[in-house]
N, CA, C, O and the ligand as a Tripos MOL2 file, in Angstrom:
@<TRIPOS>MOLECULE
protein
  265   263    67     0     0
PROTEIN
NO_CHARGES

@<TRIPOS>ATOM
      1 N         109.1110   86.1050   91.7140 N.3       1 MET1
      2 CA        108.3350   86.1360   93.1670 C.3       1 MET1
      3 C         109.0720   85.5210   94.1440 C.2       1 MET1
      4 O         109.2790   84.3080   94.0930 O.2       1 MET1
      5 N         109.6030   86.3900   95.2580 N.am      2 LYS2
      6 CA        110.3440   85.8520   96.3710 C.3       2 LYS2
      7 C         110.0480   86.7420   97.5750 C.2       2 LYS2
      8 O         109.4380   87.8100   97.5310 O.2       2 LYS2
      9 N         110.6010   86.1150   98.7280 N.am      3 CYS3
     10 CA        110.4130   86.8460   99.9370 C.3       3 CYS3
     11 C         111.2680   88.3270   99.8790 C.2       3 CYS3
     12 O         112.4730   88.2560   99.6370 O.2       3 CYS3
     13 N         110.7990   89.3360  100.0450 N.am      4 PRO4
     14 CA        111.4860   90.5950   99.9290 C.3       4 PRO4
     15 C         112.6040   90.8980  101.1890 C.2       4 PRO4
     16 O         113.3720   91.8550  101.2780 O.2       4 PRO4
     17 N         112.4640   89.9760  101.9480 N.am      5 VAL5
     18 CA        113.5740   89.9850  103.0880 C.3       5 VAL5
     19 C         114.5520   88.9400  102.9180 C.2       5 VAL5
     20 O         115.7450   89.2340  102.8610 O.2       5 VAL5
     21 N         114.1720   87.7900  102.8350 N.am      6 CYS6
     22 CA        115.2350   86.6650  102.7720 C.3       6 CYS6
     23 C         115.4070   86.1000  101.4560 C.2       6 CYS6
     24 O         116.3750   85.3830  101.2010 O.2       6 CYS6
     25 N         114.3730   86.4310  100.4670 N.am      7 GLY7
     26 CA        114.5170   85.7240   99.1070 C.3       7 GLY7
     27 C         113.9800   84.3690   99.0120 C.2       7 GLY7
     28 O         114.0880   83.7740   97.9400 O.2       7 GLY7
     29 N         113.4090   83.8090  100.0190 N.am      8 CYS8
     30 CA        112.8770   82.4850  100.1880 C.3       8 CYS8
     31 C         111.6600   82.4420   99.1560 C.2       8 CYS8
     32 O         110.9600   83.4400   98.9830 O.2       8 CYS8
     33 N         111.4350   81.2280   98.4690 N.am      9 GLN9
     34 CA        110.1880   81.1040   97.8910 C.3       9 GLN9
     35 C         109.1390   80.2510   98.1830 C.2       9 GLN9
     36 O         108.2380   79.9400   97.4040 O.2       9 GLN9
     37 N         109.3050   79.8160   99.5290 N.am     10 GLU10
     38 CA        108.4020   79.0620  100.2910 C.3      10 GLU10
     39 C         107.5870   79.8550  101.1570 C.2      10 GLU10
     40 O         108.1190   80.7040  101.8720 O.2      10 GLU10
     41 N         106.3350   79.6640  101.1690 N.am     11 PHE11
     42 CA        105.3010   80.5070  101.9130 C.3      11 PHE11
     43 C         104.3590   79.5710  102.4660 C.2      11 PHE11
     44 O         104.3690   78.3710  102.1900 O.2      11 PHE11
     45 N         103.4380   80.1990  103.3520 N.am     12 TYR12
     46 CA        102.2040   79.5710  103.6400 C.3      12 TYR12
     47 C         101.1350   80.6070  104.0860 C.2      12 TYR12
     48 O         101.3400   81.7770  104.4080 O.2      12 TYR12
     49 N         100.0240   79.9770  104.0420 N.am     13 VAL13
     50 CA         98.7070   81.0040  104.4070 C.3      13 VAL13
     51 C          97.9970   80.1590  105.5460 C.2      13 VAL13
     52 O          98.0800   78.9330  105.6090 O.2      13 VAL13
     53 N          97.3320   80.9020  106.3860 N.am     14 LYS14
     54 CA         96.4720   80.1610  107.4710 C.3      14 LYS14
     55 C          95.1550   79.8380  106.7780 C.2      14 LYS14
     56 O          94.6850   80.5340  105.8780 O.2      14 LYS14
     57 N          94.6000   78.7450  107.2550 N.am     15 ASP15
     58 CA         93.2430   78.2720  106.7980 C.3      15 ASP15
     59 C          92.3170   79.2720  107.1990 C.2      15 ASP15
     60 O          92.3680   79.6230  108.3780 O.2      15 ASP15
     61 N          91.3790   79.8630  106.3580 N.am     16 PRO16
     62 CA         90.4230   80.8570  106.8070 C.3      16 PRO16
     63 C          89.5010   80.3520  107.7160 C.2      16 PRO16
     64 O          88.8180   81.1840  108.3130 O.2      16 PRO16
     65 N          89.3060   79.0170  107.9850 N.am     17 GLU17
     66 CA         88.4150   78.5740  108.7790 C.3      17 GLU17
     67 C          89.1510   77.9330  110.1040 C.2      17 GLU17
     68 O          88.4860   77.5710  111.0750 O.2      17 GLU17
     69 N          90.4180   77.8390  110.0620 N.am     18 ASP18
     70 CA         91.0590   77.4610  111.2430 C.3      18 ASP18
     71 C          92.5020   77.9020  111.2340 C.2      18 ASP18
     72 O          93.3990   77.3320  110.6130 O.2      18 ASP18
     73 N          92.6520   79.1380  112.1010 N.am     19 GLU19
     74 CA         93.8040   79.6720  112.1100 C.3      19 GLU19
     75 C          95.0470   78.9190  112.4020 C.2      19 GLU19
     76 O          96.1520   79.3880  112.1260 O.2      19 GLU19
     77 N          94.8760   77.6870  112.9890 N.am     20 PHE20
     78 CA         95.9460   76.9650  113.4360 C.3      20 PHE20
     79 C          96.2740   76.0040  112.3630 C.2      20 PHE20
     80 O          97.1980   75.2210  112.5820 O.2      20 PHE20
     81 N          95.7190   75.9560  111.3590 N.am     21 GLU21
     82 CA         95.9850   75.0540  110.2310 C.3      21 GLU21
     83 C          96.7980   75.9640  108.9790 C.2      21 GLU21
     84 O          96.3190   77.0140  108.5520 O.2      21 GLU21
     85 N          97.7780   75.5250  108.5950 N.am     22 THR22
     86 CA         98.4210   76.3720  107.5560 C.3      22 THR22
     87 C          98.6650   75.4940  106.2770 C.2      22 THR22
     88 O          98.7440   74.2720  106.4020 O.2      22 THR22
     89 N          98.7750   76.0330  105.1770 N.am     23 HIS23
     90 CA         98.8750   75.4750  103.7660 C.3      23 HIS23
     91 C         100.2080   76.0370  103.1900 C.2      23 HIS23
     92 O         100.2850   77.2280  102.8870 O.2      23 HIS23
     93 N         101.1760   75.2510  103.0500 N.am     24 GLY24
     94 CA        102.3460   75.5660  102.5210 C.3      24 GLY24
     95 C         102.3230   75.6770  100.8760 C.2      24 GLY24
     96 O         101.6620   74.8820  100.2070 O.2      24 GLY24
     97 N         103.0610   76.6760  100.3190 N.am     25 PHE25
     98 CA        102.9660   76.6890   98.8350 C.3      25 PHE25
     99 C         104.4880   77.1490   98.4300 C.2      25 PHE25
    100 O         105.2980   77.5440   99.2690 O.2      25 PHE25
    101 N         104.7480   77.0480   97.1010 N.am     26 SER26
    102 CA        105.9830   77.5270   96.5970 C.3      26 SER26
    103 C         105.5020   78.3700   95.5010 C.2      26 SER26
    104 O         104.4240   78.2220   94.9270 O.2      26 SER26
    105 N         106.4940   79.3760   95.2230 N.am     27 VAL27
    106 CA        106.3200   80.3840   94.0980 C.3      27 VAL27
    107 C         107.2800   80.3680   93.2330 C.2      27 VAL27
    108 O         107.3070   81.2720   92.3980 O.2      27 VAL27
    109 N         108.3180   79.3200   93.2240 N.am     28 ALA28
    110 CA        109.4450   79.2080   92.4740 C.3      28 ALA28
    111 C         109.1520   79.1630   91.0120 C.2      28 ALA28
    112 O         110.0270   79.4860   90.2080 O.2      28 ALA28
    113 N         108.0340   78.8020   90.6490 N.am     29 SER29
    114 CA        107.5460   78.7260   89.2260 C.3      29 SER29
    115 C         106.9460   79.9470   88.7060 C.2      29 SER29
    116 O         106.6530   80.0700   87.5160 O.2      29 SER29
    117 N         106.7620   80.8330   89.5660 N.am     30 GLY30
    118 CA        106.0930   82.1170   89.1860 C.3      30 GLY30
    119 C         104.6320   82.0340   89.4230 C.2      30 GLY30
    120 O         103.8830   82.9790   89.1750 O.2      30 GLY30
    121 N         104.2290   80.8990   89.9050 N.am     31 ASP31
    122 CA        102.8160   80.7000   90.2970 C.3      31 ASP31
    123 C         102.6030   80.0280   91.6160 C.2      31 ASP31
    124 O         103.4960   79.2780   92.0120 O.2      31 ASP31
    125 N         101.5980   80.1930   92.3010 N.am     32 VAL32
    126 CA        101.2460   79.5630   93.5110 C.3      32 VAL32
    127 C         101.0060   78.1850   93.2890 C.2      32 VAL32
    128 O         100.0290   77.7680   92.6670 O.2      32 VAL32
    129 N         102.0800   77.3180   93.9030 N.am     33 ARG33
    130 CA        101.7070   76.0050   94.0430 C.3      33 ARG33
    131 C         101.8820   75.1580   95.2710 C.2      33 ARG33
    132 O         102.9340   74.9590   95.8790 O.2      33 ARG33
    133 N         100.6770   74.6890   95.5420 N.am     34 PHE34
    134 CA        100.5840   74.1660   97.1120 C.3      34 PHE34
    135 C         101.3180   72.7480   97.1160 C.2      34 PHE34
    136 O         101.3050   71.9470   96.1820 O.2      34 PHE34
    137 N         101.8850   72.6100   98.2000 N.am     35 ALA35
    138 CA        102.5230   71.3840   98.3770 C.3      35 ALA35
    139 C         101.6290   70.1600   98.6260 C.2      35 ALA35
    140 O         101.9250   68.9960   98.3600 O.2      35 ALA35
    141 N         100.4780   70.6080   99.1810 N.am     36 ASP36
    142 CA         99.4700   69.5480   99.2760 C.3      36 ASP36
    143 C          98.4360   69.9720   98.2170 C.2      36 ASP36
    144 O          97.6800   70.9260   98.4000 O.2      36 ASP36
    145 N          98.4380   69.1890   97.0540 N.am     37 GLU37
    146 CA         97.5760   69.3940   95.9350 C.3      37 GLU37
    147 C          96.1710   69.3020   96.1270 C.2      37 GLU37
    148 O          95.3400   69.7090   95.3160 O.2      37 GLU37
    149 N          95.8980   68.7080   97.3210 N.am     38 GLY38
    150 CA         94.5520   68.6540   97.5400 C.3      38 GLY38
    151 C          93.8000   69.8840   98.2840 C.2      38 GLY38
    152 O          92.5780   69.9390   98.4240 O.2      38 GLY38
    153 N          94.6570   70.7940   98.7070 N.am     39 SER39
    154 CA         94.1000   72.0340   99.0470 C.3      39 SER39
    155 C          93.6460   72.9650   98.0410 C.2      39 SER39
    156 O          94.4850   73.4930   97.3120 O.2      39 SER39
    157 N          92.4950   73.2130   97.9210 N.am     40 ALA40
    158 CA         91.9300   74.0980   96.8910 C.3      40 ALA40
    159 C          91.5780   75.5240   97.3750 C.2      40 ALA40
    160 O          90.5980   76.1810   97.0250 O.2      40 ALA40
    161 N          92.5630   75.8910   98.2500 N.am     41 LEU41
    162 CA         92.5660   77.1700   98.8400 C.3      41 LEU41
    163 C          92.6020   78.3290   97.8260 C.2      41 LEU41
    164 O          93.4800   78.2210   96.9690 O.2      41 LEU41
    165 N          91.8940   79.3030   97.7700 N.am     42 GLU42
    166 CA         91.9290   80.4790   96.8090 C.3      42 GLU42
    167 C          92.7720   81.5570   97.3420 C.2      42 GLU42
    168 O          92.3890   82.0530   98.4010 O.2      42 GLU42
    169 N          93.8020   81.9950   96.8330 N.am     43 ILE43
    170 CA         94.6610   82.8860   97.4440 C.3      43 ILE43
    171 C          94.5480   84.2760   96.4750 C.2      43 ILE43
    172 O          94.7810   84.3270   95.2680 O.2      43 ILE43
    173 N          94.1850   85.2200   97.2290 N.am     44 GLN44
    174 CA         94.0510   86.5990   96.3390 C.3      44 GLN44
    175 C          95.2590   87.4640   96.7670 C.2      44 GLN44
    176 O          96.0980   87.1080   97.5950 O.2      44 GLN44
    177 N          95.2490   88.6640   96.0940 N.am     45 ASP45
    178 CA         96.3570   89.5860   96.2930 C.3      45 ASP45
    179 C          96.2670   90.0780   97.8320 C.2      45 ASP45
    180 O          97.3030   90.4810   98.3620 O.2      45 ASP45
    181 N          95.3020   90.0600   98.4140 N.am     46 VAL46
    182 CA         95.1390   90.6750   99.7610 C.3      46 VAL46
    183 C          95.2910   89.5320  100.8540 C.2      46 VAL46
    184 O          95.2230   89.7670  102.0600 O.2      46 VAL46
    185 N          95.4800   88.4080  100.3700 N.am     47 THR47
    186 CA         95.4840   87.2110  101.3360 C.3      47 THR47
    187 C          96.8450   87.4280  102.1070 C.2      47 THR47
    188 O          97.8930   87.6290  101.4940 O.2      47 THR47
    189 N          96.7690   87.3750  103.5480 N.am     48 GLU48
    190 CA         97.9980   87.4750  104.2360 C.3      48 GLU48
    191 C          98.8170   86.1820  104.0360 C.2      48 GLU48
    192 O          98.3570   85.0420  104.1000 O.2      48 GLU48
    193 N          99.8370   86.4560  103.8340 N.am     49 THR49
    194 CA        100.9880   85.4310  103.4100 C.3      49 THR49
    195 C         102.0920   85.4470  104.2110 C.2      49 THR49
    196 O         102.5840   86.5570  104.4110 O.2      49 THR49
    197 N         102.7660   84.2120  104.8740 N.am     50 TYR50
    198 CA        103.8450   84.2130  105.7310 C.3      50 TYR50
    199 C         104.9850   83.6680  105.1110 C.2      50 TYR50
    200 O         104.8000   82.6620  104.4260 O.2      50 TYR50
    201 N         106.0770   84.1020  105.2020 N.am     51 CYS51
    202 CA        107.3070   83.4750  104.8440 C.3      51 CYS51
    203 C         107.7970   82.3250  105.5270 C.2      51 CYS51
    204 O         107.9010   82.3710  106.7520 O.2      51 CYS51
    205 N         108.1250   81.2570  104.8680 N.am     52 ASP52
    206 CA        108.5440   79.9990  105.6130 C.3      52 ASP52
    207 C         109.8230   80.1390  106.3900 C.2      52 ASP52
    208 O         110.0520   79.3760  107.3280 O.2      52 ASP52
    209 N         110.6360   81.0520  106.0510 N.am     53 ARG53
    210 CA        111.9130   81.0630  106.5800 C.3      53 ARG53
    211 C         112.2440   82.3270  107.5580 C.2      53 ARG53
    212 O         113.1380   82.2730  108.4030 O.2      53 ARG53
    213 N         111.5330   83.3170  107.3730 N.am     54 CYS54
    214 CA        111.7050   84.5930  108.2360 C.3      54 CYS54
    215 C         110.4980   85.2600  108.6540 C.2      54 CYS54
    216 O         109.4460   84.6770  108.3880 O.2      54 CYS54
    217 N         110.4430   86.2630  109.2000 N.am     55 SER55
    218 CA        109.2410   86.7220  109.8370 C.3      55 SER55
    219 C         108.4000   87.7520  109.0280 C.2      55 SER55
    220 O         107.5050   88.4180  109.5480 O.2      55 SER55
    221 N         108.7680   87.8370  107.6610 N.am     56 TRP56
    222 CA        107.9070   88.5540  106.7650 C.3      56 TRP56
    223 C         106.6210   87.8740  106.6200 C.2      56 TRP56
    224 O         106.5050   86.6520  106.5310 O.2      56 TRP56
    225 N         105.4730   88.8810  106.5970 N.am     57 HIS57
    226 CA        104.2840   88.5330  106.0910 C.3      57 HIS57
    227 C         103.5270   89.7490  105.5400 C.2      57 HIS57
    228 O         103.7780   90.8970  105.9080 O.2      57 HIS57
    229 N         102.5910   89.4360  104.6450 N.am     58 GLY58
    230 CA        101.9680   90.5490  103.9630 C.3      58 GLY58
    231 C         101.0640   89.9130  102.9520 C.2      58 GLY58
    232 O         100.8940   88.6990  102.8360 O.2      58 GLY58
    233 N         100.4840   90.8740  102.2110 N.am     59 GLY59
    234 CA         99.4970   90.4720  101.1540 C.3      59 GLY59
    235 C         100.2440   89.6780   99.9890 C.2      59 GLY59
    236 O         101.3820   90.0510   99.7040 O.2      59 GLY59
    237 N          99.7530   88.7450   99.3880 N.am     60 LEU60
    238 CA        100.3690   88.1360   98.1050 C.3      60 LEU60
    239 C         100.6840   89.3280   97.1640 C.2      60 LEU60
    240 O         101.7700   89.3460   96.5840 O.2      60 LEU60
    241 N          99.8900   90.2080   97.0060 N.am     61 GLY61
    242 CA        100.1880   91.2950   95.9020 C.3      61 GLY61
    243 C         101.4160   92.0760   96.2820 C.2      61 GLY61
    244 O         101.9890   92.6840   95.3770 O.2      61 GLY61
    245 N         101.9230   92.1420   97.5840 N.am     62 GLU62
    246 CA        103.1650   92.7240   97.8400 C.3      62 GLU62
    247 C         104.2150   91.8420   97.3780 C.2      62 GLU62
    248 O         105.2490   92.3230   96.9160 O.2      62 GLU62
    249 N         104.0540   90.6880   97.4550 N.am     63 LEU63
    250 CA        105.0700   89.7920   96.9610 C.3      63 LEU63
    251 C         105.3650   89.8860   95.5470 C.2      63 LEU63
    252 O         106.5340   89.9120   95.1630 O.2      63 LEU63
    253 N         104.3150   89.9440   94.6890 N.am     64 LYS64
    254 CA        104.4500   90.2150   93.3210 C.3      64 LYS64
    255 C         105.2500   91.3370   92.9340 C.2      64 LYS64
    256 O         106.1360   91.2760   92.0820 O.2      64 LYS64
    257 N         104.9160   92.3880   93.5880 N.am     65 LYS65
    258 CA        105.5820   93.6840   93.3960 C.3      65 LYS65
    259 C         107.1710   93.5760   93.5830 C.2      65 LYS65
    260 O         107.9470   94.1640   92.8310 O.2      65 LYS65
    261 N         107.5240   92.8930   94.4920 N.am     66 SER66
    262 CA        108.9350   92.8030   94.8850 C.3      66 SER66
    263 C         109.9920   92.1310   93.8500 C.2      66 SER66
    264 O         111.1820   92.0420   94.1540 O.2      66 SER66
    265 ZN        111.4220   85.4840  104.0740 Zn       67 ZN67
@<TRIPOS>BOND
     1     1     2 1
     2     2     3 1
     3     3     4 2
     4     3     5 am
     5     5     6 1
     6     6     7 1
     7     7     8 2
     8     7     9 am
     9     9    10 1
    10    10    11 1
    11    11    12 2
    12    11    13 am
    13    13    14 1
    14    14    15 1
    15    15    16 2
    16    15    17 am
    17    17    18 1
    18    18    19 1
    19    19    20 2
    20    19    21 am
    21    21    22 1
    22    22    23 1
    23    23    24 2
    24    23    25 am
    25    25    26 1
    26    26    27 1
    27    27    28 2
    28    27    29 am
    29    29    30 1
    30    30    31 1
    31    31    32 2
    32    31    33 am
    33    33    34 1
    34    34    35 1
    35    35    36 2
    36    35    37 am
    37    37    38 1
    38    38    39 1
    39    39    40 2
    40    39    41 am
    41    41    42 1
    42    42    43 1
    43    43    44 2
    44    43    45 am
    45    45    46 1
    46    46    47 1
    47    47    48 2
    48    47    49 am
    49    49    50 1
    50    50    51 1
    51    51    52 2
    52    51    53 am
    53    53    54 1
    54    54    55 1
    55    55    56 2
    56    55    57 am
    57    57    58 1
    58    58    59 1
    59    59    60 2
    60    59    61 am
    61    61    62 1
    62    62    63 1
    63    63    64 2
    64    63    65 am
    65    65    66 1
    66    66    67 1
    67    67    68 2
    68    67    69 am
    69    69    70 1
    70    70    71 1
    71    71    72 2
    72    71    73 am
    73    73    74 1
    74    74    75 1
    75    75    76 2
    76    75    77 am
    77    77    78 1
    78    78    79 1
    79    79    80 2
    80    79    81 am
    81    81    82 1
    82    82    83 1
    83    83    84 2
    84    83    85 am
    85    85    86 1
    86    86    87 1
    87    87    88 2
    88    87    89 am
    89    89    90 1
    90    90    91 1
    91    91    92 2
    92    91    93 am
    93    93    94 1
    94    94    95 1
    95    95    96 2
    96    95    97 am
    97    97    98 1
    98    98    99 1
    99    99   100 2
   100    99   101 am
   101   101   102 1
   102   102   103 1
   103   103   104 2
   104   103   105 am
   105   105   106 1
   106   106   107 1
   107   107   108 2
   108   107   109 am
   109   109   110 1
   110   110   111 1
   111   111   112 2
   112   111   113 am
   113   113   114 1
   114   114   115 1
   115   115   116 2
   116   115   117 am
   117   117   118 1
   118   118   119 1
   119   119   120 2
   120   119   121 am
   121   121   122 1
   122   122   123 1
   123   123   124 2
   124   123   125 am
   125   125   126 1
   126   126   127 1
   127   127   128 2
   128   127   129 am
   129   129   130 1
   130   130   131 1
   131   131   132 2
   132   131   133 am
   133   133   134 1
   134   134   135 1
   135   135   136 2
   136   135   137 am
   137   137   138 1
   138   138   139 1
   139   139   140 2
   140   139   141 am
   141   141   142 1
   142   142   143 1
   143   143   144 2
   144   143   145 am
   145   145   146 1
   146   146   147 1
   147   147   148 2
   148   147   149 am
   149   149   150 1
   150   150   151 1
   151   151   152 2
   152   151   153 am
   153   153   154 1
   154   154   155 1
   155   155   156 2
   156   155   157 am
   157   157   158 1
   158   158   159 1
   159   159   160 2
   160   159   161 am
   161   161   162 1
   162   162   163 1
   163   163   164 2
   164   163   165 am
   165   165   166 1
   166   166   167 1
   167   167   168 2
   168   167   169 am
   169   169   170 1
   170   170   171 1
   171   171   172 2
   172   171   173 am
   173   173   174 1
   174   174   175 1
   175   175   176 2
   176   175   177 am
   177   177   178 1
   178   178   179 1
   179   179   180 2
   180   179   181 am
   181   181   182 1
   182   182   183 1
   183   183   184 2
   184   183   185 am
   185   185   186 1
   186   186   187 1
   187   187   188 2
   188   187   189 am
   189   189   190 1
   190   190   191 1
   191   191   192 2
   192   191   193 am
   193   193   194 1
   194   194   195 1
   195   195   196 2
   196   195   197 am
   197   197   198 1
   198   198   199 1
   199   199   200 2
   200   199   201 am
   201   201   202 1
   202   202   203 1
   203   203   204 2
   204   203   205 am
   205   205   206 1
   206   206   207 1
   207   207   208 2
   208   207   209 am
   209   209   210 1
   210   210   211 1
   211   211   212 2
   212   211   213 am
   213   213   214 1
   214   214   215 1
   215   215   216 2
   216   215   217 am
   217   217   218 1
   218   218   219 1
   219   219   220 2
   220   219   221 am
   221   221   222 1
   222   222   223 1
   223   223   224 2
   224   223   225 am
   225   225   226 1
   226   226   227 1
   227   227   228 2
   228   227   229 am
   229   229   230 1
   230   230   231 1
   231   231   232 2
   232   231   233 am
   233   233   234 1
   234   234   235 1
   235   235   236 2
   236   235   237 am
   237   237   238 1
   238   238   239 1
   239   239   240 2
   240   239   241 am
   241   241   242 1
   242   242   243 1
   243   243   244 2
   244   243   245 am
   245   245   246 1
   246   246   247 1
   247   247   248 2
   248   247   249 am
   249   249   250 1
   250   250   251 1
   251   251   252 2
   252   251   253 am
   253   253   254 1
   254   254   255 1
   255   255   256 2
   256   255   257 am
   257   257   258 1
   258   258   259 1
   259   259   260 2
   260   259   261 am
   261   261   262 1
   262   262   263 1
   263   263   264 2
@<TRIPOS>SUBSTRUCTURE
     1 MET1         2 RESIDUE 1 A MET
     2 LYS2         6 RESIDUE 1 A LYS
     3 CYS3        10 RESIDUE 1 A CYS
     4 PRO4        14 RESIDUE 1 A PRO
     5 VAL5        18 RESIDUE 1 A VAL
     6 CYS6        22 RESIDUE 1 A CYS
     7 GLY7        26 RESIDUE 1 A GLY
     8 CYS8        30 RESIDUE 1 A CYS
     9 GLN9        34 RESIDUE 1 A GLN
    10 GLU10       38 RESIDUE 1 A GLU
    11 PHE11       42 RESIDUE 1 A PHE
    12 TYR12       46 RESIDUE 1 A TYR
    13 VAL13       50 RESIDUE 1 A VAL
    14 LYS14       54 RESIDUE 1 A LYS
    15 ASP15       58 RESIDUE 1 A ASP
    16 PRO16       62 RESIDUE 1 A PRO
    17 GLU17       66 RESIDUE 1 A GLU
    18 ASP18       70 RESIDUE 1 A ASP
    19 GLU19       74 RESIDUE 1 A GLU
    20 PHE20       78 RESIDUE 1 A PHE
    21 GLU21       82 RESIDUE 1 A GLU
    22 THR22       86 RESIDUE 1 A THR
    23 HIS23       90 RESIDUE 1 A HIS
    24 GLY24       94 RESIDUE 1 A GLY
    25 PHE25       98 RESIDUE 1 A PHE
    26 SER26      102 RESIDUE 1 A SER
    27 VAL27      106 RESIDUE 1 A VAL
    28 ALA28      110 RESIDUE 1 A ALA
    29 SER29      114 RESIDUE 1 A SER
    30 GLY30      118 RESIDUE 1 A GLY
    31 ASP31      122 RESIDUE 1 A ASP
    32 VAL32      126 RESIDUE 1 A VAL
    33 ARG33      130 RESIDUE 1 A ARG
    34 PHE34      134 RESIDUE 1 A PHE
    35 ALA35      138 RESIDUE 1 A ALA
    36 ASP36      142 RESIDUE 1 A ASP
    37 GLU37      146 RESIDUE 1 A GLU
    38 GLY38      150 RESIDUE 1 A GLY
    39 SER39      154 RESIDUE 1 A SER
    40 ALA40      158 RESIDUE 1 A ALA
    41 LEU41      162 RESIDUE 1 A LEU
    42 GLU42      166 RESIDUE 1 A GLU
    43 ILE43      170 RESIDUE 1 A ILE
    44 GLN44      174 RESIDUE 1 A GLN
    45 ASP45      178 RESIDUE 1 A ASP
    46 VAL46      182 RESIDUE 1 A VAL
    47 THR47      186 RESIDUE 1 A THR
    48 GLU48      190 RESIDUE 1 A GLU
    49 THR49      194 RESIDUE 1 A THR
    50 TYR50      198 RESIDUE 1 A TYR
    51 CYS51      202 RESIDUE 1 A CYS
    52 ASP52      206 RESIDUE 1 A ASP
    53 ARG53      210 RESIDUE 1 A ARG
    54 CYS54      214 RESIDUE 1 A CYS
    55 SER55      218 RESIDUE 1 A SER
    56 TRP56      222 RESIDUE 1 A TRP
    57 HIS57      226 RESIDUE 1 A HIS
    58 GLY58      230 RESIDUE 1 A GLY
    59 GLY59      234 RESIDUE 1 A GLY
    60 LEU60      238 RESIDUE 1 A LEU
    61 GLY61      242 RESIDUE 1 A GLY
    62 GLU62      246 RESIDUE 1 A GLU
    63 LEU63      250 RESIDUE 1 A LEU
    64 LYS64      254 RESIDUE 1 A LYS
    65 LYS65      258 RESIDUE 1 A LYS
    66 SER66      262 RESIDUE 1 A SER
    67 ZN67       265 GROUP 0 **** ****
């Protein structure tokens, strides 16, 4: 799993309850691993995911396909 545009494996999602708060995670291991282990955010295939390095964003499911 990596960004289809830049190949980065660091991403973040916006907090569903506060769009100004973001939760960063890495997919380098093939799984979603939050940097902050305290965040028990549930990410689904349709969850909007943002690349940490470029302007790519899309569902987590799109990431898996690439
Ligand atoms: Zn990217």
